[in-house]
C-alpha positions in Angstrom: 14.0 -18.3 -5.4 13.8 -14.5 -4.5 10.6 -13.5 -2.1 8.5 -11.3 -4.3 7.5 -7.9 -3.1 4.6 -6.1 -5.2 4.8 -2.3 -5.0 2.1 0.0 -5.9 3.3 3.0 -5.9 1.9 6.8 -4.5 -0.3 9.0 -6.8 1.1 12.3 -8.5 4.8 12.4 -10.2 7.0 9.0 -10.3 10.3 10.5 -11.8 13.7 10.2 -10.1 13.6 11.6 -6.6 9.6 11.8 -7.3 6.6 10.1 -5.3 7.6 6.9 -4.8 10.9 6.5 -6.3 12.9 7.0 -3.1 11.1 4.5 -1.1 11.4 1.9 -4.0 15.2 2.5 -4.3 15.5 2.0 -1.0 13.9 -1.3 -0.9 15.9 -2.8 -3.9 19.3 -1.6 -2.0 18.4 -2.9 1.5 16.8 -6.0 0.6 19.2 -7.7 -1.6 19.2 -10.6 -3.9 17.2 -12.4 -1.5 14.1 -10.3 -2.6 12.6 -9.5 -6.1 10.6 -5.6 -5.6 8.3 -5.7 -8.5 6.9 -2.0 -8.6 4.8 -1.2 -11.9 4.1 1.8 -13.5 0.5 2.5 -12.4 -1.7 4.6 -15.3 -2.0 8.4 -15.5 -0.7 8.7 -11.7 -1.0 12.3 -11.6 -5.0 11.5 -12.3 -5.6 8.5 -10.8 -9.0 6.2 -11.7 -9.7 2.9 -10.0 -10.6 1.0 -12.7 -7.3 1.5 -14.7 -5.2 0.8 -11.3 -7.7 -2.2 -11.1 -6.3 -3.6 -14.4 -3.0 -3.3 -13.6 -3.5 -4.7 -10.1 -5.1 -8.0 -11.5 -2.5 -8.3 -13.9 0.8 -7.9 -11.5 -1.0 -9.8 -8.9 -2.3 -13.1 -10.9 1.6 -13.5 -11.9 2.6 -13.6 -8.7 3.8 -16.4 -6.5 2.2 -17.3 -3.5 3.6 -16.1 -0.5 4.6 -12.5 -2.0 4.2 -9.5 0.2 2.0 -6.8 -1.0 3.2 -2.8 -0.6 0.9 0.2 -1.0 2.4 3.8 -1.0 -0.3 6.5 0.0 -3.1 6.2 -2.7 -1.1 3.0 -3.7 -2.2 1.6 -0.1 -5.7 2.6 -0.8 -6.0 0.9 -4.2 -4.4 -2.1 -2.8 -7.0 -2.7 0.4 -9.6 -1.9 -2.1 -8.8 -4.4 -4.8 -7.9 -7.1 -2.1 -11.3 -6.9 -0.2 -13.1 -7.0 -3.4 -11.5 -9.4 -5.6 -11.2 -12.9 -5.3 -7.5 -13.7 -5.9 -6.9 -18.1 -4.9 -3.5 -16.7 -4.3 -1.8 -16.5 -0.7 0.1 -13.7 0.3 3.0 -13.2 3.4 1.1 -10.0 4.0 -0.3 -6.7 2.9 1.3 -3.5 3.9 0.4 0.1 3.2 2.2 3.5 4.1 0.3 6.7 4.8 -3.0 5.3 2.8 -5.8 7.4 2.8 -9.6 6.1 4.0 -11.3 7.9 1.1 -14.7 9.2 2.4 -13.5 10.1 5.9 -14.5 13.4 5.4 -15.4 16.3 2.4 -11.5 16.8 1.9 -10.6 13.3 1.3 -13.6 12.5 -1.5 -12.3 10.4 -4.2 -15.1 7.7 -5.0 -13.7 5.0 -7.0 -11.2 4.8 -4.7 -13.7 4.6 -1.4 -13.7 1.0 0.2 -17.2 -0.7 -0.1 -19.6 -0.2 2.8 -19.2 -4.3 3.4 -15.4 -4.1 3.3 -15.6 -4.5 7.6 -17.5 -7.8 7.0 -15.3 -8.7 3.7 -11.7 -8.3 6.0 -11.7 -12.3 6.1 -10.4 -12.3 2.5 -7.2 -10.0 3.7 -4.1 -11.4 4.4 -2.0 -10.3 7.7 -2.0 -6.2 7.2 0.2 -3.9 8.5 -0.5 -0.1 8.6 2.3 2.5 8.4 1.4 5.9 9.2 3.6 9.3 10.2 2.2 10.9 13.6 2.4 13.8 11.7 2.2 13.2 8.3 1.6 16.6 6.4 -0.1 15.1 3.5 -2.7 12.2 5.0 -3.2 13.0 8.3 -3.3 10.9 11.1 -7.1 10.5 11.4 -6.5 8.0 8.4 -5.1 5.6 10.3 -7.3 6.0 13.0 -10.1 5.0 10.6 -8.6 2.4 9.0 -8.1 0.8 12.6 -11.6 0.6 13.3 -12.1 -1.3 10.0 -9.1 -3.3 10.8 -9.0 -4.2 14.1 -6.5 -7.4 13.6 -4.5 -5.1 11.5 -0.7 -4.4 13.1 -0.6 -0.7 13.4 2.8 1.1 13.1 3.1 4.6 14.2 6.4 6.9 13.0 7.1 9.5 14.4 7.6 12.7 12.5 5.5 14.2 9.4 7.1 12.0 6.7 4.9 10.8 3.8 6.9 10.7 1.2 10.0 8.6 2.8 12.3 9.6 -0.2 15.2 7.9 2.2 13.6 5.3 2.7 11.7 3.3 5.4 13.6 1.3 8.0 10.5 0.0 9.6 9.2 -1.5 6.4 12.0 -3.1 5.5 12.3 -4.9 8.8 8.8 -5.7 8.5 9.2 -7.3 5.4 12.3 -9.3 6.5 10.4 -10.8 9.1 8.3 -12.7 6.6 
C-alpha cells in the first residue's frame, strides 16, 4: 500500500506553474508509486478563510490512513499547524512538514486573525506529530523571522534552514523529498 502524503497548498492562484503546483508535481514525479500525493483544492485560495480550509482539512485528514505524512506550503503550513493543534483527530501521523509557513500575528504586517494560532498553542504542542519546518533564509515573501517564531513555539521541531530566497519552489525541493522518504 502506498504511503499517503496530504499536501495543503499555498494561497494565491493555483493554476499550472502557479502557487504550489510545481512543488506538488515534483513530489508526484520524484516519490514514485510507493507514495500517493493527495493535493486537494482548497476553497478560495486568493482570499483564504480558515473556517472553509478547516472543513476541507477535517474531511481530508479523516480519510487518511494512520502513518500518513502531512505537508503544508506557506499558508497551507499555517493552516495545518493550527488545525493539528486544535483538533482531536484520533489518528497518528508519521510527521507534519511545513514549507515557508507564515506565523500569523508576528507583527502588524502579518495579521490574518482566523489563521493565528491559539494563545495556548505552546501547551497544546503535545497533540502534534513529529514536526519538520523548512524555510529559506532569504525568503522574499515570508521573512525568515517567521521560522524563528515557530522555533520558539515548537522547540522539539526539526528545523531545515534552506539557502537562498525561494518561497514557491516551482522546481521542487530535494530536501523535502528526502525528508518524506525518511519516514
